[in-house]
Backbone bond lengths (Angstrom), bond angles and torsions (degrees), N, CA, C in turn:
res aa  C-N    CA-C-N  psi(-1)  N-CA   C-N-CA  omega(-1)  CA-C   N-CA-C  phi
1 M - - - 1.466 - - 1.514 110.94 -
2 R 1.333 116.56 -40.79 1.457 120.49 -179.09 1.521 110.26 -61.00
3 V 1.359 115.88 -41.95 1.463 119.53 -178.35 1.523 110.48 -66.85
4 L 1.334 116.55 -44.73 1.462 119.36 -179.49 1.517 111.75 -62.85
5 S 1.324 115.61 -44.13 1.456 118.77 -177.87 1.513 110.90 -65.35
6 A 1.318 117.01 -37.38 1.456 119.66 177.71 1.518 110.41 -66.96
7 L 1.330 115.95 -42.96 1.462 120.89 -177.89 1.508 111.20 -57.89
8 F 1.325 116.77 -40.20 1.453 119.61 -179.37 1.489 112.27 -103.42
9 F 1.321 112.79 25.21 1.436 119.58 170.17 1.513 111.00 65.97
10 G 1.313 112.46 24.43 1.449 118.35 172.97 1.493 116.15 81.20
11 F 1.294 118.08 14.25 1.455 118.33 -175.82 1.526 109.98 -100.32
12 A 1.303 120.15 54.77 1.454 120.66 -175.31 1.505 112.13 -107.45
13 L 1.268 116.78 87.07 1.483 120.29 166.18 1.523 108.02 -92.76
14 L 1.102 145.17 -50.97 1.415 145.83 161.76 1.518 112.49 130.20
15 V 1.311 112.75 157.64 1.445 121.08 -178.81 1.520 109.19 -121.98
16 L 1.299 117.90 145.53 1.463 119.88 178.36 1.527 111.99 -94.59
17 A 1.330 118.21 -47.92 1.455 118.76 -176.84 1.505 109.68 -153.51
18 A 1.329 115.58 150.27 1.455 119.73 178.47 1.515 108.07 -144.00
19 C 1.309 115.79 138.11 1.465 119.19 -176.22 1.512 110.57 -127.32
20 S 1.315 117.41 -77.64 1.449 123.22 -171.58 1.504 112.36 -88.48
21 G 1.349 116.99 151.30 1.448 121.39 172.80 1.512 112.13 -95.72
22 E 1.314 116.86 5.48 1.460 120.86 -178.40 1.518 110.55 -94.74
23 P 1.345 118.38 142.82 1.458 120.21 177.60 1.515 111.79 -65.88
24 A 1.345 116.68 149.64 1.455 121.24 177.51 1.526 109.73 -71.32
25 D 1.347 116.02 151.12 1.456 117.57 177.96 1.522 109.98 -78.48
26 D 1.347 115.52 169.11 1.456 120.86 -175.26 1.522 111.78 -58.78
27 F 1.338 116.14 -39.04 1.461 118.66 -177.58 1.522 110.33 -63.87
28 M 1.321 116.20 -43.57 1.464 119.88 -179.41 1.515 110.85 -60.22
29 V 1.321 116.92 -40.68 1.456 121.17 -179.76 1.522 110.46 -69.29
30 K 1.308 117.46 -50.81 1.459 121.20 -176.16 1.527 112.73 -69.58
31 D 1.327 116.96 -19.01 1.452 121.06 178.03 1.530 112.04 -82.01
32 S 1.323 116.36 -9.35 1.462 119.76 -179.57 1.528 110.59 -68.94
33 P 1.333 118.02 141.32 1.473 120.02 176.16 1.519 112.59 -65.12
34 Y 1.323 116.89 -13.96 1.462 120.32 179.16 1.522 112.44 -87.70
35 F 1.317 117.31 -8.28 1.471 121.05 178.41 1.522 107.29 -88.08
36 N 1.349 116.80 104.46 1.463 118.93 -173.17 1.535 112.34 -103.01
37 A 1.328 115.43 -174.44 1.466 120.44 -173.20 1.521 113.18 -65.95
38 S 1.320 117.63 -21.39 1.468 121.43 179.25 1.523 112.33 -91.81
39 D 1.334 117.58 0.94 1.459 122.01 -178.00 1.523 111.32 -90.72
40 A 1.321 114.20 155.41 1.458 121.03 175.83 1.520 108.26 -153.67
41 L 1.323 115.55 168.46 1.460 121.88 174.75 1.518 108.61 -118.41
42 I 1.321 115.49 139.54 1.454 120.76 174.38 1.521 107.38 -137.63
43 T 1.311 117.06 132.18 1.458 121.16 -176.98 1.523 109.79 -86.04
44 I 1.319 115.27 121.22 1.459 123.01 178.81 1.518 108.14 -117.53
45 D 1.307 116.95 113.90 1.462 122.41 178.90 1.527 111.57 50.75
46 G 1.323 115.60 43.55 1.452 121.16 175.45 1.513 115.65 89.43
47 L 1.327 118.78 -5.75 1.464 121.65 -177.26 1.522 110.25 -114.51
48 P 1.345 118.33 120.79 1.464 120.29 176.33 1.533 110.75 -68.98
49 I 1.317 116.60 119.18 1.456 123.23 -178.47 1.521 109.09 -101.44
50 R 1.321 117.16 126.75 1.463 120.84 174.26 1.524 109.02 -85.68
51 Y 1.343 114.90 130.85 1.457 118.94 178.01 1.518 109.58 -141.11
52 R 1.322 115.60 163.24 1.466 122.33 -179.88 1.522 108.20 -125.18
53 D 1.326 115.99 130.56 1.469 122.84 -175.58 1.530 107.76 -123.99
54 E 1.329 116.69 112.65 1.461 121.55 -175.35 1.523 110.46 -133.11
55 G 1.321 115.90 163.89 1.452 121.03 176.77 1.517 112.50 90.04
56 A 1.328 113.94 -174.38 1.468 120.25 -177.10 1.517 110.74 -75.69
57 K 1.321 116.76 126.60 1.469 120.75 -176.07 1.526 112.62 -65.39
58 G 1.322 118.30 -26.49 1.458 119.90 -179.82 1.515 114.41 -90.49
59 A 1.323 116.97 -1.15 1.468 121.43 -177.67 1.528 110.62 -82.59
60 P 1.337 118.03 164.86 1.466 120.17 173.88 1.528 110.54 -55.27
61 T 1.325 115.66 142.79 1.465 120.75 -172.73 1.520 111.59 -100.08
62 I 1.324 115.24 134.20 1.458 123.04 172.28 1.522 107.49 -116.22
63 V 1.318 117.21 128.71 1.460 122.67 175.94 1.521 107.64 -111.41
64 M 1.339 116.58 124.81 1.456 122.37 -175.03 1.529 110.25 -109.87
65 I 1.347 116.03 133.29 1.460 122.64 -174.72 1.523 108.92 -124.07
66 H 1.320 116.22 121.11 1.469 121.47 -175.09 1.521 112.90 -80.80
67 G 1.327 115.75 176.26 1.452 122.38 -179.69 1.525 113.62 -94.85
68 F 1.327 114.71 -179.16 1.462 122.72 -177.03 1.526 110.58 -62.04
69 T 1.327 115.89 131.98 1.458 127.77 -178.73 1.525 113.05 67.75
70 S 1.323 118.74 7.95 1.458 121.23 178.35 1.531 109.34 -97.34
71 S 1.314 116.64 -162.34 1.464 123.17 179.41 1.514 107.91 -157.41
72 L 1.310 116.76 177.81 1.468 119.47 -176.33 1.525 112.94 -64.31
73 E 1.344 117.62 -16.35 1.466 119.84 178.45 1.519 113.27 -64.79
74 T 1.323 118.34 -18.20 1.462 120.00 178.33 1.522 111.81 -59.42
75 W 1.347 117.39 -21.97 1.469 122.75 -176.93 1.522 113.11 -97.73
76 D 1.314 119.10 6.49 1.469 120.78 -173.12 1.529 112.78 -52.33
77 G 1.317 117.48 -52.07 1.460 120.58 -176.36 1.514 112.76 -63.98
78 V 1.326 116.80 -44.92 1.463 121.39 -179.51 1.525 110.58 -66.00
79 A 1.330 116.62 -43.47 1.471 120.31 -179.67 1.521 111.43 -62.85
80 D 1.325 117.39 -40.46 1.461 120.19 -179.94 1.531 111.49 -60.44
81 I 1.327 116.47 -34.51 1.468 120.67 -179.54 1.521 111.67 -77.31
82 L 1.329 117.14 -39.02 1.465 120.88 -172.21 1.525 114.40 -88.90
83 K 1.327 118.16 -18.07 1.467 118.67 -172.18 1.523 113.74 -69.38
84 G 1.332 118.26 -11.21 1.453 119.75 174.08 1.511 113.00 -72.97
85 D 1.348 117.16 -22.30 1.463 122.21 -177.98 1.526 113.74 -114.29
86 Y 1.323 116.86 -12.95 1.456 120.04 -173.91 1.527 110.49 -138.52
87 R 1.323 114.87 160.32 1.456 120.63 165.32 1.531 106.33 -86.05
88 I 1.318 116.88 121.35 1.459 122.04 -176.44 1.523 109.06 -109.65
89 I 1.327 115.84 121.29 1.458 121.75 177.71 1.534 108.05 -122.16
90 R 1.308 116.03 129.73 1.460 120.78 177.44 1.520 108.93 -139.97
91 L 1.315 117.22 152.96 1.457 121.46 -173.38 1.517 110.71 -138.21
92 D 1.343 114.64 159.82 1.456 121.69 168.66 1.524 107.51 -91.97
93 L 1.324 116.65 120.19 1.457 120.63 179.69 1.526 110.99 -65.77
94 P 1.342 117.85 159.59 1.466 120.35 175.76 1.525 111.48 -53.23
95 G 1.333 115.34 134.13 1.457 120.50 -179.08 1.508 114.10 82.21
96 H 1.336 117.99 11.47 1.454 122.75 -176.61 1.524 111.14 -134.78
97 G 1.332 115.56 157.38 1.449 122.11 170.68 1.512 112.96 50.15
98 L 1.332 116.50 -139.49 1.456 121.71 -179.36 1.523 112.80 -82.82
99 T 1.338 117.42 -13.41 1.472 118.58 173.11 1.513 109.65 -63.18
100 G 1.319 116.47 -46.41 1.456 120.80 176.38 1.516 113.24 76.25
101 P 1.331 115.99 -170.83 1.463 121.10 -170.68 1.521 113.69 -72.55
102 D 1.303 114.71 152.30 1.461 123.13 174.17 1.515 107.99 -95.73
103 A 1.327 117.17 122.26 1.469 121.39 -177.70 1.520 111.78 -58.18
104 Q 1.349 117.03 -25.45 1.461 120.59 179.30 1.529 112.66 -93.87
105 A 1.333 116.37 2.29 1.469 122.28 175.57 1.527 112.18 53.57
106 R 1.329 116.26 47.57 1.468 120.80 179.20 1.538 108.26 -90.97
107 Y 1.321 115.72 87.30 1.460 120.85 -172.26 1.524 114.13 -122.33
108 S 1.305 118.30 8.23 1.462 118.51 177.78 1.525 109.38 -68.68
109 N 1.324 116.46 164.13 1.459 119.85 177.33 1.523 110.85 -58.82
110 A 1.334 116.27 -42.41 1.467 120.11 179.86 1.527 110.94 -64.06
111 D 1.348 116.78 -40.30 1.459 120.52 176.91 1.529 110.74 -59.19
112 T 1.333 116.19 -43.76 1.461 120.40 -176.36 1.520 111.10 -67.99
113 V 1.327 117.43 -39.11 1.467 120.80 175.76 1.526 109.90 -60.18
114 R 1.326 116.98 -43.20 1.472 120.30 179.50 1.526 111.15 -64.09
115 F 1.326 116.73 -41.51 1.464 119.72 178.30 1.526 110.96 -59.13
116 V 1.320 116.53 -47.67 1.464 119.29 -177.75 1.524 110.61 -67.85
117 S 1.319 117.13 -38.68 1.463 120.12 176.96 1.528 110.89 -61.14
118 D 1.334 116.44 -44.75 1.470 120.40 178.26 1.529 111.00 -66.35
119 F 1.313 116.70 -33.63 1.470 121.75 176.93 1.530 110.12 -62.50
120 L 1.325 117.20 -45.43 1.462 120.53 177.98 1.530 110.92 -61.27
121 D 1.315 116.10 -42.76 1.464 119.46 179.81 1.521 111.30 -65.35
122 A 1.344 116.78 -41.31 1.460 120.42 -177.71 1.525 111.73 -63.82
123 L 1.333 117.05 -33.01 1.459 121.27 178.26 1.532 112.05 -92.40
124 D 1.338 116.31 1.98 1.466 121.77 -179.38 1.532 111.14 54.77
125 I 1.317 115.19 47.81 1.469 121.35 179.01 1.523 108.09 -90.69
126 Q 1.315 116.15 117.05 1.454 121.83 -175.40 1.537 110.77 -103.38
127 N 1.311 116.32 126.11 1.471 123.21 172.52 1.526 113.89 47.10
128 P 1.320 117.90 57.61 1.462 119.61 178.82 1.522 111.60 -79.38
129 T 1.314 115.27 168.19 1.460 121.54 162.43 1.520 106.28 -87.52
130 L 1.323 117.09 124.65 1.455 121.24 176.36 1.515 109.22 -95.96
131 V 1.326 116.24 129.40 1.457 122.79 176.09 1.520 107.43 -118.91
132 G 1.329 117.33 120.52 1.459 119.46 -177.63 1.510 112.09 -135.71
133 N 1.322 115.35 140.56 1.458 122.35 177.62 1.522 109.47 -113.21
134 S 1.328 116.61 131.23 1.451 123.00 172.53 1.528 110.33 60.00
135 L 1.334 119.11 -119.21 1.459 120.51 174.66 1.524 110.45 -55.28
136 G 1.332 116.55 -38.86 1.464 120.28 178.55 1.515 112.53 -62.89
137 G 1.331 116.86 -32.55 1.460 120.33 175.59 1.520 111.59 -68.46
138 L 1.322 116.70 -40.50 1.459 121.17 175.25 1.522 110.71 -59.66
139 V 1.330 116.00 -46.13 1.460 120.46 179.31 1.523 110.48 -62.83
140 A 1.339 117.04 -39.81 1.463 120.85 -177.00 1.519 111.80 -63.61
141 W 1.340 117.27 -48.77 1.463 116.98 -176.84 1.522 111.79 -73.65
142 R 1.327 117.28 -31.52 1.464 119.26 174.92 1.534 110.54 -65.95
143 L 1.324 116.76 -36.72 1.463 120.30 177.48 1.519 110.85 -66.85
144 A 1.328 117.11 -42.11 1.465 120.74 177.26 1.523 110.60 -62.24
145 Q 1.322 116.62 -34.99 1.461 119.89 177.40 1.523 111.05 -66.81
146 S 1.345 116.31 -39.05 1.465 119.96 -175.10 1.521 112.72 -77.39
147 R 1.340 117.54 -24.81 1.468 120.64 178.85 1.528 108.74 -136.84
148 P 1.315 117.23 73.46 1.473 121.64 -173.15 1.517 114.32 -59.98
149 D 1.327 117.82 -25.74 1.458 120.04 179.06 1.523 112.24 -92.80
150 G 1.328 117.56 3.85 1.453 120.61 -175.18 1.507 114.77 -111.12
151 V 1.340 117.44 0.17 1.466 121.87 179.71 1.520 107.60 -128.33
152 A 1.328 116.37 122.19 1.463 120.19 -175.97 1.513 112.44 -79.05
153 K 1.346 117.02 -43.26 1.467 121.85 -175.68 1.511 108.63 -149.58
154 L 1.335 114.42 158.63 1.457 121.26 178.38 1.519 109.84 -126.86
155 V 1.336 116.57 137.94 1.461 122.02 166.76 1.525 105.83 -124.43
156 L 1.326 115.85 114.20 1.458 122.19 -176.75 1.521 109.26 -109.25
157 I 1.322 116.63 119.88 1.459 122.27 -178.15 1.525 107.89 -110.44
158 S 1.334 116.09 106.91 1.471 121.71 -176.36 1.522 111.16 46.50
159 P 1.330 118.02 55.30 1.471 120.11 -174.01 1.523 112.39 -75.41
160 G 1.310 114.90 160.05 1.449 120.89 172.55 1.513 111.30 -83.50
161 G 1.315 115.50 155.02 1.446 119.79 177.03 1.513 112.72 173.05
162 F 1.314 117.21 -57.92 1.455 121.19 -176.22 1.525 110.97 -87.11
163 S 1.329 115.11 152.86 1.456 121.38 -175.68 1.524 111.96 -63.25
164 I 1.322 114.48 143.61 1.456 122.07 174.50 1.518 108.27 -127.67
165 N 1.334 115.95 127.42 1.470 122.05 177.52 1.531 113.38 50.03
166 G 1.313 115.64 41.03 1.456 119.81 173.76 1.509 115.79 83.07
167 V 1.319 118.85 -0.09 1.471 120.76 176.07 1.521 107.65 -71.54
168 T 1.331 116.64 118.95 1.462 120.60 -176.19 1.527 109.22 -127.90
169 E 1.345 116.37 -137.14 1.465 119.17 179.85 1.522 112.06 -76.10
170 T 1.336 117.16 -6.58 1.453 121.87 178.74 1.522 110.13 -104.27
171 P 1.336 117.87 126.54 1.469 119.31 178.50 1.526 111.54 -60.13
172 V 1.308 115.91 150.10 1.461 122.53 177.80 1.523 108.49 -99.15
173 A 1.323 116.50 135.45 1.458 120.32 178.20 1.530 109.97 -61.34
174 V 1.313 115.10 139.83 1.465 120.21 -179.36 1.525 108.63 -94.21
175 P 1.323 117.96 115.11 1.465 120.22 -179.55 1.521 112.11 -61.89
176 L 1.326 115.84 153.62 1.452 120.98 -178.92 1.523 111.41 -56.49
177 M 1.324 116.81 -42.15 1.463 119.19 -178.00 1.528 111.40 -64.64
178 V 1.328 115.83 -32.03 1.465 118.65 177.68 1.529 110.14 -71.11
179 K 1.326 116.72 -39.16 1.459 119.45 177.09 1.530 110.58 -60.59
180 L 1.325 116.14 -43.90 1.458 119.94 177.97 1.528 110.62 -63.77
181 Y 1.314 114.96 -38.54 1.468 121.05 178.85 1.526 110.91 -60.88
182 L 1.336 115.71 -42.23 1.464 120.00 -177.77 1.519 113.32 -74.31
183 T 1.330 116.93 -31.44 1.453 119.10 -174.04 1.522 114.49 -100.23
184 K 1.343 117.71 -18.27 1.458 119.04 -174.44 1.515 112.15 -138.11
185 A 1.299 118.36 32.00 1.467 121.16 -176.76 1.526 111.07 -64.46
186 P 1.317 117.59 132.86 1.466 120.23 177.30 1.520 110.67 -74.77
187 E 1.308 115.90 164.24 1.461 120.36 -178.00 1.518 112.49 -56.35
188 A 1.323 117.02 -40.08 1.460 119.81 -179.99 1.523 111.30 -61.17
189 G 1.326 116.33 -37.97 1.460 120.11 178.74 1.512 112.02 -69.60
190 V 1.339 115.78 -39.38 1.463 120.17 177.90 1.522 109.71 -62.10
191 R 1.313 115.49 -44.54 1.459 119.96 -179.93 1.532 111.10 -61.64
192 Q 1.322 116.75 -45.96 1.459 120.54 -177.56 1.528 111.32 -65.35
193 A 1.327 116.96 -45.20 1.464 120.44 -177.39 1.529 111.48 -68.06
194 T 1.332 116.42 -38.09 1.460 119.48 -179.98 1.515 110.92 -68.86
195 A 1.325 116.41 -41.90 1.462 120.29 178.34 1.520 111.14 -60.76
196 A 1.334 116.68 -30.99 1.459 120.36 179.97 1.518 112.82 -67.74
197 L 1.331 117.14 -15.87 1.461 120.86 178.01 1.524 112.01 -76.31
198 Y 1.319 116.60 -14.15 1.463 122.01 -176.09 1.522 110.64 -101.61
199 G 1.337 115.89 142.41 1.450 119.18 171.10 1.510 110.64 -65.83
200 D 1.334 116.19 -37.09 1.460 123.50 176.22 1.525 107.40 -118.42
201 P 1.352 118.07 96.90 1.467 120.83 -175.78 1.519 114.10 -58.05
202 S 1.343 117.90 -21.94 1.458 119.56 -179.29 1.528 111.84 -66.50
203 K 1.331 117.25 -14.91 1.462 120.88 179.83 1.523 113.05 -81.95
204 L 1.322 117.31 -6.66 1.459 120.25 175.10 1.519 108.55 -75.81
205 S 1.315 117.03 115.73 1.455 121.03 -178.33 1.527 110.61 -85.97
206 E 1.335 115.48 157.19 1.453 120.53 176.52 1.525 110.47 -64.58
207 T 1.328 116.46 -33.29 1.468 120.10 178.54 1.514 110.97 -63.95
208 R 1.328 116.52 -45.90 1.457 119.95 179.17 1.526 110.99 -64.62
209 L 1.316 116.92 -41.72 1.457 120.16 178.20 1.517 110.96 -61.00
210 R 1.330 117.01 -41.86 1.455 121.00 179.80 1.526 111.15 -63.69
211 T 1.337 116.02 -40.56 1.467 119.78 178.21 1.519 110.80 -62.10
212 I 1.329 116.01 -45.79 1.462 120.11 179.13 1.525 110.36 -57.66
213 M 1.328 116.40 -47.25 1.456 120.18 -178.22 1.531 111.57 -64.37
214 D 1.328 116.67 -43.38 1.464 119.58 -179.99 1.522 112.13 -63.29
215 M 1.333 116.43 -43.64 1.458 119.31 -177.59 1.526 111.52 -70.17
216 M 1.317 117.21 -34.45 1.460 119.55 -176.90 1.518 114.10 -77.92
217 E 1.332 116.81 -17.77 1.457 118.40 178.27 1.523 111.64 -90.22
218 R 1.325 117.76 6.15 1.459 119.90 176.52 1.528 109.47 -58.90
219 P 1.327 118.23 138.57 1.466 120.94 -176.81 1.526 112.61 -54.57
220 G 1.306 114.91 129.90 1.465 121.23 175.86 1.499 115.76 91.03
221 N 1.325 118.52 -18.84 1.461 119.32 -176.61 1.524 112.37 -65.82
222 G 1.332 117.45 -39.70 1.465 119.62 -179.35 1.514 112.80 -59.73
223 D 1.341 115.93 -46.13 1.467 119.28 177.45 1.524 110.92 -63.09
224 A 1.342 116.53 -35.89 1.466 120.30 178.32 1.522 110.59 -64.54
225 F 1.324 117.26 -39.90 1.464 120.08 178.69 1.522 110.82 -61.85
226 V 1.328 116.42 -42.85 1.463 120.23 -179.92 1.523 110.32 -64.81
227 T 1.334 116.53 -43.80 1.467 119.60 179.63 1.519 110.70 -62.54
228 R 1.328 117.16 -41.62 1.459 119.79 177.92 1.530 110.32 -62.04
229 A 1.326 116.71 -43.79 1.465 120.37 179.57 1.526 111.55 -61.58
230 E 1.337 116.24 -35.83 1.462 120.41 -179.05 1.521 112.43 -70.06
231 T 1.321 117.60 -21.17 1.466 121.21 -179.39 1.524 112.38 -109.07
232 F 1.332 117.08 2.47 1.454 120.57 -173.88 1.524 111.74 -74.26
233 T 1.330 116.13 131.83 1.460 121.49 179.61 1.523 110.40 -133.16
234 L 1.312 114.91 158.52 1.461 121.72 175.25 1.528 109.15 -135.77
235 P 1.330 117.04 73.39 1.467 118.77 176.97 1.527 110.12 -66.16
236 D 1.316 115.69 158.35 1.463 121.06 179.62 1.530 109.38 -52.70
237 P 1.347 117.89 118.13 1.465 120.04 -173.93 1.522 114.55 -91.96
238 N 1.327 117.88 -2.82 1.466 120.03 -169.41 1.524 113.06 -55.89
239 H 1.326 117.27 -49.40 1.467 119.94 -178.27 1.523 110.97 -60.01
240 D 1.337 116.28 -45.46 1.460 120.01 -177.04 1.524 111.81 -68.88
241 L 1.322 117.43 -40.77 1.465 119.77 179.76 1.532 111.40 -62.46
242 K 1.323 117.29 -33.80 1.463 120.60 -179.88 1.530 111.99 -64.28
243 T 1.331 116.20 -20.78 1.469 119.42 -178.28 1.531 112.69 -91.70
244 V 1.337 117.25 -5.62 1.473 120.62 -178.57 1.525 108.39 -90.27
245 A 1.329 116.09 96.50 1.468 121.58 -177.67 1.521 112.77 -91.67
246 T 1.303 117.61 0.55 1.464 121.89 179.28 1.527 110.39 -58.39
247 P 1.331 119.30 133.51 1.465 120.12 175.22 1.526 110.28 -54.62
248 T 1.327 115.92 127.13 1.462 120.63 -169.84 1.513 112.23 -133.35
249 L 1.329 115.59 131.28 1.458 122.88 170.13 1.521 107.63 -105.96
250 I 1.326 116.47 127.74 1.460 122.09 178.29 1.526 108.11 -110.54
251 L 1.321 116.42 123.64 1.464 122.16 177.49 1.531 108.69 -113.32
252 W 1.327 116.17 132.54 1.467 119.02 -177.25 1.524 110.16 -146.65
253 G 1.318 116.36 122.05 1.452 120.85 176.07 1.515 111.21 -70.95
254 D 1.320 116.62 134.79 1.463 118.97 -178.36 1.529 112.71 -75.57
255 K 1.344 117.31 -6.32 1.457 121.57 175.19 1.532 111.64 -109.41
256 D 1.305 116.45 21.05 1.462 121.47 178.17 1.524 108.68 -71.64
257 I 1.328 117.42 113.75 1.467 120.86 178.62 1.529 111.07 -98.79
258 M 1.324 117.56 1.14 1.452 120.87 -178.33 1.528 112.07 -90.83
259 V 1.323 115.93 -53.46 1.462 121.33 174.81 1.528 106.69 -120.95
260 P 1.326 118.67 123.26 1.463 121.17 -171.68 1.524 112.98 -55.37
261 P 1.336 117.83 132.24 1.469 120.51 177.54 1.522 113.18 -57.53
262 A 1.315 117.86 -25.91 1.466 120.71 178.19 1.521 111.82 -61.18
263 H 1.311 117.42 -22.75 1.462 120.08 177.30 1.521 111.43 -66.07
264 G 1.325 116.89 -26.44 1.459 119.75 177.00 1.514 111.32 -61.08
265 E 1.325 116.71 -40.51 1.459 120.77 178.01 1.528 110.73 -65.26
266 K 1.326 116.54 -34.95 1.465 119.75 177.82 1.527 111.02 -66.00
267 F 1.329 116.24 -44.08 1.460 119.67 177.09 1.521 110.97 -58.83
268 A 1.328 116.21 -49.36 1.468 120.32 -176.34 1.521 111.47 -63.85
269 A 1.319 116.96 -35.33 1.461 120.59 -178.93 1.523 112.63 -75.47
270 T 1.333 116.78 -24.45 1.462 120.96 -174.72 1.524 113.26 -95.12
271 M 1.320 116.61 -39.44 1.465 120.51 -178.97 1.530 109.41 -76.33
272 P 1.326 118.22 135.70 1.472 120.40 -172.91 1.516 115.47 -72.17
273 N 1.319 118.57 -16.60 1.465 120.14 -174.32 1.528 110.70 -139.87
274 A 1.350 115.12 47.79 1.464 120.72 -174.92 1.519 111.02 -124.20
275 A 1.331 115.31 148.62 1.462 121.88 176.32 1.519 108.57 -132.73
276 L 1.325 116.08 138.71 1.460 123.09 -178.53 1.519 110.52 -100.09
277 T 1.334 116.01 131.86 1.460 122.15 172.32 1.530 108.32 -118.89
278 P 1.328 118.41 104.16 1.467 120.00 175.77 1.525 110.17 -69.22
279 L 1.321 116.00 146.28 1.457 121.69 -179.11 1.524 108.85 -114.93
280 D 1.316 116.15 107.18 1.465 121.50 -176.64 1.520 111.09 -64.32
281 G 1.315 114.88 129.89 1.458 120.92 175.11 1.503 115.30 77.24
282 M 1.339 117.91 1.55 1.459 121.41 -176.98 1.530 110.93 -94.23
283 G 1.324 114.98 155.63 1.446 121.57 176.85 1.513 112.30 -102.64
284 H 1.336 116.12 -142.50 1.461 122.16 -172.23 1.521 113.53 -81.63
285 V 1.342 117.49 -20.36 1.466 120.81 -176.02 1.533 110.38 -126.67
286 P 1.317 118.85 67.16 1.468 120.53 -179.36 1.519 113.25 -61.51
287 Q 1.326 117.88 -23.37 1.460 119.63 177.04 1.527 111.16 -63.65
288 E 1.323 117.58 -25.64 1.456 121.49 175.99 1.526 111.36 -92.84
289 E 1.317 115.60 -40.36 1.466 120.80 -175.04 1.523 112.16 -74.88
290 A 1.315 116.94 -36.19 1.469 121.71 -178.10 1.525 109.42 -141.86
291 P 1.334 118.13 68.64 1.471 120.44 -175.06 1.519 113.64 -61.99
292 E 1.333 118.30 -36.49 1.462 119.50 -179.11 1.521 110.97 -66.37
293 L 1.324 117.15 -45.61 1.462 120.75 177.21 1.521 110.37 -60.67
294 T 1.319 116.84 -47.39 1.464 120.89 -178.77 1.524 111.22 -61.27
295 A 1.324 116.60 -44.97 1.465 120.46 179.71 1.523 111.13 -63.16
296 N 1.313 117.45 -42.00 1.465 120.38 -179.76 1.524 111.65 -64.63
297 L 1.318 117.26 -38.87 1.463 120.31 178.50 1.531 110.79 -66.81
298 I 1.309 116.98 -39.79 1.463 120.55 177.13 1.521 110.26 -63.57
299 H 1.323 116.56 -46.84 1.474 121.39 -179.27 1.531 110.56 -61.10
300 Q 1.326 117.25 -46.53 1.463 120.60 -179.25 1.528 110.96 -61.80
301 F 1.297 116.91 -41.35 1.466 121.53 179.57 1.530 110.76 -62.24
302 I 1.329 116.87 -47.49 1.462 119.88 -179.49 1.521 110.47 -62.20
303 Q 1.318 116.69 -42.87 1.465 119.68 -179.30 1.525 111.36 -64.82
304 Q 1.310 117.23 -37.04 1.472 120.38 -179.61 1.522 111.28 -67.35
305 Q 1.329 116.98 -25.66 1.457 120.60 -177.36 1.525 112.93 -89.82
306 E 1.329 117.12 -5.83 1.477 120.20 -178.76 1.533 110.12 -73.52
């Protein structure tokens, strides 16, 4: 597990089944029990993106970006706490959740940054706070780098950036067994891998596990995960991180076995306006494991920057 998680930069939640490479139609998405009253679809560069918009429309906006193989449901607990004070917008990235696969297979990190940037423009979201976990953290800081005047604040939760196990600017070949693992993982494997994301595995609820399994078995998502893994790179981020002057809070669980907690110190030392808050006893997804703590830290950070 350690080797696999390192190879894919720690973004291993798991997939149950994958079939088609074509995106689902609107009816299929809206017919899902996970598509609720706060959800909507917006087409970005030909791909219908599922997103959730909650809270007061005139309040400061927080945009939340999930990690690899996850979906916007990873933020449920945090969003429920913060939506009384903020407008909370979260989305399913291409190849994930109810958004599903991109027929053009645009899954590189740069592609994903462009999708999210275009998503913000399409919704006319001005100077939001970006909150990203894992892959979502990588996308968040890369987006802040690409539009420095368009992002007010950053909250990075175990973000991607620095090389792990030799993964650099060159993609790593995905072994056959890993492809099978991503596209046909049995329930026992999903349970084990998901529990490994938590510092305290007992905090993984059956409801959350069921959501993960349901969202990951959406048609086409498994193949999308493999394609993303085949194009995934981690070039040296030092030069780029030095240019991100956006006020940044970095949260990192000290029991994160997916992306080394020591990387948090590297981020804080390299970014000119960043502070690291270690989270005792937490794993890779503190927004799920400790939503109240995570929400309070986000709220305090935003208030301190006002």
